[in-house]
C-alpha positions as CSV (number, residue, x, y, z in Angstrom):
1,X,97.8,158.1,-1.6
2,X,96.2,158.2,1.8
3,X,98.1,160.2,4.6
4,X,99.6,158.2,7.3
5,X,98.8,160.7,10.0
6,X,96.2,163.4,10.3
7,X,97.0,167.1,9.5
8,X,96.7,167.9,13.2
9,X,99.3,165.3,14.2
10,X,101.7,166.5,11.4
11,X,101.4,170.1,12.6
12,X,101.9,169.1,16.2
13,X,105.2,167.4,15.2
14,X,106.3,170.4,13.3
15,X,105.6,172.7,16.3
16,X,107.5,170.4,18.6
17,X,110.4,170.4,16.2
18,X,110.5,174.2,16.2
19,X,110.5,174.3,20.0
20,X,113.2,171.7,20.1
21,X,115.4,173.8,17.7
22,X,114.9,176.9,20.0
23,X,115.5,175.1,23.3
24,X,118.5,173.1,22.0
25,X,120.0,176.2,20.5
26,X,119.7,178.0,23.8
27,X,121.3,175.1,25.7
28,X,124.1,174.9,23.2
29,X,124.8,178.7,23.6
30,X,124.9,178.3,27.4
31,X,127.4,175.4,27.2
32,X,129.5,177.3,24.6
33,X,129.8,180.3,26.9
34,X,130.7,178.0,29.8
35,X,127.8,179.2,31.9
36,X,128.5,178.4,35.5
37,X,125.2,176.7,36.0
38,X,126.0,174.1,33.3
39,X,129.8,173.7,33.6
40,X,130.7,174.8,37.1
41,X,129.8,171.8,39.1
42,X,131.8,168.7,40.1
43,X,129.9,166.3,37.9
44,X,129.4,168.7,35.0
45,X,131.3,168.4,31.7
46,X,134.6,170.4,31.6
47,X,134.6,171.1,27.9
48,X,131.5,173.2,27.2
49,X,132.5,173.8,23.6
50,X,132.5,170.1,22.8
51,X,129.1,169.7,24.5
52,X,127.7,172.6,22.5
53,X,129.0,171.2,19.2
54,X,127.2,168.0,19.9
55,X,124.0,169.9,20.7
56,X,124.3,172.0,17.5
57,X,124.6,168.7,15.5
58,X,121.2,167.7,17.0
59,X,119.8,171.1,16.0
60,X,121.2,170.6,12.5
61,X,119.3,167.2,12.3
62,X,116.1,169.0,13.2
63,X,116.6,171.7,10.6
64,X,117.8,169.5,7.7
65,X,115.4,166.6,8.1
66,X,112.2,168.4,7.1
67,X,113.9,170.1,4.1
68,X,115.3,166.8,2.8
69,X,111.9,165.1,3.1
70,X,110.3,167.9,1.1
71,X,113.1,167.6,-1.6
72,X,112.6,163.9,-2.2
73,X,108.9,164.5,-2.8
74,X,107.1,163.5,0.4
75,X,104.6,166.0,1.8
């Protein structure tokens, strides 16, 4: 079966996903700790823990998606 994308494009997506995991995890940690820069303003969310839970779900999607694709037999 012919690959849909080149190996370079596949690795680029993998690297971007790893960066997304790191950046989103850092943001979620800042919201969970109610960092003043993220939760201290007038228009900022009041419940930092709820925001961090939502961001951690996005991180979970980034982590679980590649492993499930490998388990079902796709490269």
